[in-house]
matplotlib code that plots the C-alpha trace (Angstrom):
import matplotlib.pyplot as plt

x = [-0.2, 1.9, 0.8, 1.0, 1.4, 5.0, 3.9, 6.1, 4.9, 5.9, 7.2, 6.6, 8.0, 6.5, 7.1, 7.0, 6.6, 6.2, 9.8, 8.9, 5.5, 5.8, 9.0, 7.2, 4.4, 7.1, 8.1, 4.8, 3.8, 7.0, 6.8, 3.3, 3.4, 6.5, 4.3, 1.7, 4.2, 3.7, 5.9, 8.1, 7.2, 9.6, 9.3, 10.6, 10.9, 10.4, 11.1, 8.0, 7.3, 9.7, 13.1, 11.7, 11.6, 15.0, 16.6, 14.5, 12.5, 9.5, 7.0, 5.5, 8.1, 7.1, 9.5, 7.5, 4.5, 5.7, 7.3, 3.9, 2.4, 4.5, 3.6, 0.9, 0.1, 2.0, 2.1, 1.9, 3.2, 1.8, 2.5, 3.0, 2.1, 1.8, 5.1, 6.3, 7.9, 6.1, 5.1, 4.5, 2.4, -0.2, -0.1, -2.4, -0.6, 1.1, -1.8, -4.3, -1.8, -1.7, -5.4, -6.0, -3.7, -4.6, -8.4, -8.4, -12.2, -12.6, -11.3, -12.2, -11.5, -12.6, -13.0, -12.9, -12.5, -9.8, -10.6, -8.1, -8.1, -10.2, -12.2, -14.8, -17.4, -16.5, -17.9, -17.9, -16.9, -17.8, -16.5, -16.6, -16.8, -15.8, -16.1, -12.6, -12.3, -15.0, -17.5, -16.2, -12.6, -13.4, -9.4, -9.7, -12.2, -11.0, -8.8, -6.8, -6.6, -7.6, -11.6, -11.2, -11.0, -11.3, -13.1, -12.0, -9.7, -12.7, -14.6, -13.7, -15.5, -15.1, -17.0, -18.6, -19.2, -21.2, -21.4, -23.8, -20.4, -18.8, -22.0, -22.7, -19.6, -18.5, -22.5, -21.5, -18.5, -20.2, -23.2, -20.9, -18.7, -21.9, -23.1, -19.8, -20.4, -23.6, -26.1, -26.3, -25.7, -26.2, -26.1, -24.7, -25.7, -26.9, -30.1, -32.3, -29.8, -27.6, -30.5, -29.0, -25.7, -25.9, -29.6, -28.2, -25.7, -28.3, -30.9, -28.0, -26.8, -30.8, -30.7, -27.8, -29.2, -32.0, -29.5, -28.8, -32.1, -30.6, -29.0, -31.0, -30.5, -30.9, -29.8, -28.9, -27.8, -24.2, -24.9, -27.4, -25.0, -22.3, -24.6, -25.7, -22.2, -21.3, -24.6, -24.9, -21.7, -21.6, -25.1, -23.6, -22.0, -21.0, -21.6, -21.1, -20.9, -19.0, -15.5, -15.5, -18.0, -16.2, -12.8, -14.4, -16.5, -13.5, -11.2, -14.0, -14.7, -11.1, -11.1, -14.0, -12.6, -9.6, -7.0, -6.8, -3.5, -5.3, -7.5, -6.5, -7.3, -6.9, -7.5, -8.4, -9.8, -10.5, -6.9, -4.6, -4.9, -2.6, -2.2, -2.4, -3.4, -6.2, -4.1, -1.5, 2.3, 2.6, 5.3, 5.6, 6.7, 8.6, 11.8, 11.2, 9.9, 6.7, 4.3, 1.6, 2.2, -1.0, -2.8, -0.2, 0.3, -3.6, -3.6, -0.9, -2.8, -5.9, -3.6, -2.7, -6.3, -7.3, -4.4, -5.6, -9.0, -7.8, -5.6, -7.8, -4.5, -5.3, -1.8, -2.3, -5.6, -4.4, -1.2, -3.6, -6.0, -2.7, -1.7, -5.2, -5.5, -2.0, -2.3, -5.4, -3.4, -0.6, -2.8, -4.9, -1.5, -1.1, 1.3, 0.6, 2.0, 1.1, -1.7, -3.5, -2.3, 0.7, 4.4, 5.5, 7.5, 7.0, 9.9, 9.0, 5.4, 6.7, 9.1, 6.3, 3.7, 6.3, 7.1, 3.5, 3.1, 6.0, 4.9, 1.1, -0.8, -2.1, -4.2, -7.8, -10.0, -10.4, -13.4, -16.5]
y = [-0.2, 3.0, 6.7, 9.1, 12.2, 13.4, 15.0, 17.6, 17.6, 19.9, 19.0, 21.3, 19.6, 22.2, 22.1, 19.5, 16.2, 17.1, 16.5, 12.8, 12.5, 14.1, 12.0, 9.0, 9.7, 10.4, 7.0, 5.5, 7.3, 6.5, 2.7, 2.6, 4.4, 2.2, -1.1, 0.1, 1.0, 4.7, 7.4, 8.3, 11.5, 14.6, 16.1, 19.6, 20.6, 23.8, 26.0, 26.9, 27.7, 28.1, 26.9, 29.5, 32.2, 31.2, 31.2, 33.5, 35.6, 34.6, 31.6, 31.3, 32.6, 34.3, 32.5, 29.4, 30.5, 31.1, 27.8, 26.3, 28.0, 25.7, 22.5, 19.8, 19.8, 19.6, 17.7, 20.1, 19.1, 20.6, 24.0, 25.4, 28.9, 29.3, 28.8, 31.4, 34.7, 38.0, 39.5, 36.1, 34.4, 37.2, 36.8, 34.3, 30.9, 29.3, 26.9, 29.5, 31.6, 28.8, 28.0, 31.5, 31.8, 29.3, 29.4, 25.8, 25.9, 22.2, 20.5, 17.2, 14.8, 11.2, 9.4, 5.9, 2.9, 0.6, -3.0, -4.7, -1.5, -0.5, 2.8, 4.4, 4.1, 0.6, 0.7, 4.4, 5.4, 8.9, 12.1, 15.8, 18.3, 21.7, 24.8, 26.3, 30.0, 31.7, 31.0, 32.0, 31.8, 35.2, 36.0, 33.6, 35.6, 39.3, 41.0, 42.4, 41.8, 38.7, 39.4, 40.4, 44.0, 45.8, 49.3, 49.8, 47.6, 45.8, 45.0, 42.2, 41.5, 38.6, 38.3, 35.3, 35.7, 33.4, 33.6, 32.1, 31.4, 29.5, 27.6, 26.5, 25.2, 23.3, 21.8, 20.4, 19.0, 17.5, 16.0, 14.6, 12.8, 11.3, 10.3, 8.3, 6.7, 5.7, 8.2, 10.4, 13.4, 15.5, 19.6, 20.9, 24.5, 26.7, 28.3, 28.2, 31.3, 32.2, 32.4, 34.6, 33.0, 29.5, 29.4, 30.7, 28.0, 25.3, 26.3, 26.7, 23.1, 21.9, 23.9, 22.3, 19.0, 19.1, 18.2, 15.1, 13.4, 10.1, 11.6, 11.3, 14.6, 15.6, 18.5, 19.1, 21.9, 21.8, 21.3, 18.4, 17.0, 16.4, 14.4, 12.2, 11.5, 10.3, 8.2, 6.8, 8.0, 4.7, 6.1, 9.0, 9.0, 12.5, 15.5, 19.2, 22.3, 25.8, 26.4, 26.3, 23.6, 21.3, 22.0, 21.0, 18.0, 16.5, 16.6, 14.9, 12.3, 11.5, 10.4, 8.4, 6.6, 5.6, 8.5, 12.1, 10.6, 8.6, 11.4, 12.3, 15.5, 17.4, 21.0, 21.3, 23.7, 22.6, 23.0, 22.2, 20.3, 19.9, 16.8, 18.0, 15.9, 17.1, 17.1, 19.3, 19.5, 17.7, 19.5, 17.1, 14.2, 16.0, 14.1, 11.2, 8.9, 8.4, 10.0, 8.5, 8.9, 7.5, 10.7, 12.1, 9.1, 8.7, 12.5, 12.0, 9.0, 11.4, 13.7, 11.0, 10.0, 13.6, 13.9, 10.5, 11.9, 15.2, 13.8, 10.6, 8.8, 5.1, 4.5, 7.4, 6.1, 2.5, 4.1, 5.7, 2.6, 0.6, 2.8, 2.6, -1.0, -1.8, 1.0, -1.0, -4.3, -3.2, -1.9, -4.9, -6.9, -5.4, -2.7, 0.8, 3.4, 4.4, 6.9, 3.5, 1.3, -0.2, -0.2, 0.6, 3.8, 6.3, 5.0, 1.3, 1.6, 3.2, 0.3, -2.2, -0.4, -0.1, -3.7, -4.7, -2.2, -3.8, -7.4, -6.7, -8.1, -6.2, -3.2, -3.5, -1.9, 1.7, 3.1, 4.0]
z = [0.1, -1.4, -0.1, -2.9, -1.1, 0.8, 4.1, 5.9, 9.4, 12.2, 15.5, 18.6, 21.8, 24.3, 27.9, 30.7, 29.4, 26.1, 25.0, 26.2, 24.5, 21.4, 20.5, 21.3, 18.9, 16.2, 16.6, 16.4, 13.3, 11.3, 12.4, 11.2, 7.8, 7.3, 8.2, 5.6, 2.7, 3.2, 1.9, 4.9, 6.7, 6.7, 10.3, 11.1, 14.6, 15.6, 18.8, 21.0, 24.7, 27.5, 25.4, 23.0, 25.7, 26.6, 23.2, 21.1, 23.6, 22.1, 23.4, 20.0, 17.8, 14.5, 12.6, 13.9, 12.7, 9.4, 9.3, 9.9, 7.0, 4.6, 6.4, 6.2, 9.8, 13.0, 16.2, 19.6, 22.7, 26.1, 27.2, 30.6, 30.2, 33.7, 34.5, 31.6, 32.9, 32.2, 29.8, 28.3, 31.1, 30.2, 26.6, 24.6, 25.1, 22.3, 21.6, 21.6, 19.2, 16.7, 16.7, 16.4, 13.5, 11.6, 12.2, 13.6, 14.2, 15.1, 18.2, 17.8, 21.2, 21.5, 24.8, 24.4, 27.3, 26.6, 27.2, 29.8, 32.0, 34.7, 33.3, 35.2, 32.6, 30.6, 27.0, 26.7, 23.1, 22.4, 20.7, 21.9, 19.0, 20.5, 18.7, 19.2, 18.0, 19.9, 22.9, 26.2, 25.4, 23.3, 23.1, 20.0, 18.2, 18.9, 16.4, 19.3, 23.0, 25.2, 25.2, 28.8, 30.3, 33.5, 33.5, 37.5, 39.4, 41.1, 38.1, 35.5, 32.1, 29.9, 26.6, 25.3, 21.4, 19.5, 15.5, 13.0, 11.0, 14.0, 14.8, 11.4, 10.7, 13.9, 13.4, 10.0, 11.4, 14.1, 12.0, 9.2, 11.8, 13.6, 10.3, 10.2, 13.5, 15.1, 13.8, 17.2, 18.2, 21.3, 21.4, 24.8, 25.7, 28.4, 26.7, 29.8, 30.9, 27.9, 25.8, 23.2, 23.1, 23.7, 22.9, 19.2, 19.1, 19.9, 17.4, 14.5, 15.4, 14.8, 11.7, 10.2, 11.4, 8.8, 6.2, 8.0, 8.8, 9.6, 12.6, 15.9, 17.7, 21.3, 23.8, 27.3, 29.6, 30.6, 34.2, 33.7, 30.8, 33.6, 35.7, 32.4, 31.9, 34.8, 34.8, 31.6, 29.2, 26.9, 25.6, 23.9, 20.6, 19.3, 21.4, 19.9, 22.2, 22.7, 23.6, 27.5, 27.9, 25.5, 27.2, 30.7, 29.2, 27.3, 30.6, 32.1, 29.6, 29.5, 33.2, 32.8, 30.0, 32.6, 32.5, 31.0, 29.6, 27.2, 25.8, 22.4, 20.2, 17.1, 16.0, 12.3, 9.9, 6.2, 5.3, 8.2, 11.5, 14.6, 16.9, 20.5, 23.7, 25.6, 29.0, 30.2, 30.6, 33.9, 35.4, 38.5, 36.6, 33.6, 32.8, 34.9, 32.1, 33.8, 31.6, 29.5, 25.8, 24.8, 24.2, 22.2, 20.2, 19.4, 18.5, 15.9, 14.7, 14.3, 12.2, 9.9, 9.5, 8.7, 6.2, 4.6, 4.4, 3.0, 0.1, -0.3, 0.9, 1.9, 3.5, 5.7, 6.9, 7.3, 9.5, 11.7, 12.0, 12.8, 15.5, 17.1, 16.8, 18.4, 21.3, 22.4, 21.7, 24.0, 26.8, 26.8, 26.8, 30.4, 29.2, 30.7, 32.8, 36.4, 35.8, 34.6, 37.4, 35.5, 35.9, 32.4, 31.7, 28.6, 26.9, 27.7, 26.5, 23.4, 22.7, 23.3, 20.8, 18.1, 18.0, 17.8, 15.2, 13.4, 13.9, 13.6, 10.5, 7.6, 8.7, 8.8, 6.1, 6.2, 8.4, 6.5]

ax = plt.figure().add_subplot(projection="3d")
ax.plot(x, y, z, "-o")
ax.set_aspect("equal")
plt.show()
């Protein structure tokens, strides 16, 4: 199986455990692409985060943003912007800067319980589709500034911005995904209180849903949704919501699946995509070879799948599926890191996974 497209992908190690988990994902991707006979990926490492502040005096260097424009996609490690010195700590963080610069409006965050582990919700297999450019993270939808301001020293105001364009395009992404999965979609909002903003989000999602009559649609308030997930997460499939609600729910579903360390994510527009694990930089275990690389590895698999869809490249899709299958097989085989109750190191898990990828049978057929 030969991929027809040569890919150039960026590598942004980030902070904390990033320099451990990002190279693990690159190893897994290279092994999977080789196993399916794809064209080798050309990786370009670019500075970002605390190391870039120390060497270039920029958290998100302009040179890095320019280089990203010429790449097919990139893998972004976690950042620890709370530990940056000022003025960098008060600026839009590296992830937000990149998402805003490239209008990566769709944040896709699956949460799937692995066999062979002890998740809080066995059988859960859902996807949070999070609008990524507006809502209550308004710094990403304003031309300049953070979307927060203080008219007096004792008053702070934050804007929540919802637009028809933003709602329509994230709703369409969510419905298209639901149509490829189990034909079920849940809209999460707070329209009983935030009637104009999240009420518009809910209503526009339902309007878009008319183009997908095969998809069953329901909706819940954000507070009620947290309870429904705790009680019956396996009953949900695709969940679409605004930026802040999606951020909170996806952290919750990651834990319900077994660990936030297994929660993958991509941020995508119609033109570019960025793999980024849902979790943070975990500075307390950085450099100790304890980090769980699964989320970053599966995020990179999602990027390969996205590339395969964009370029109609069966090799990339097969490589993505091979990674997913062998991560699950490695976990089911008893190789897990400490956050999942195991004893494997970050590098040890990666070694076991790469070995399985190399020894795996022919990849399963492409997903529908």
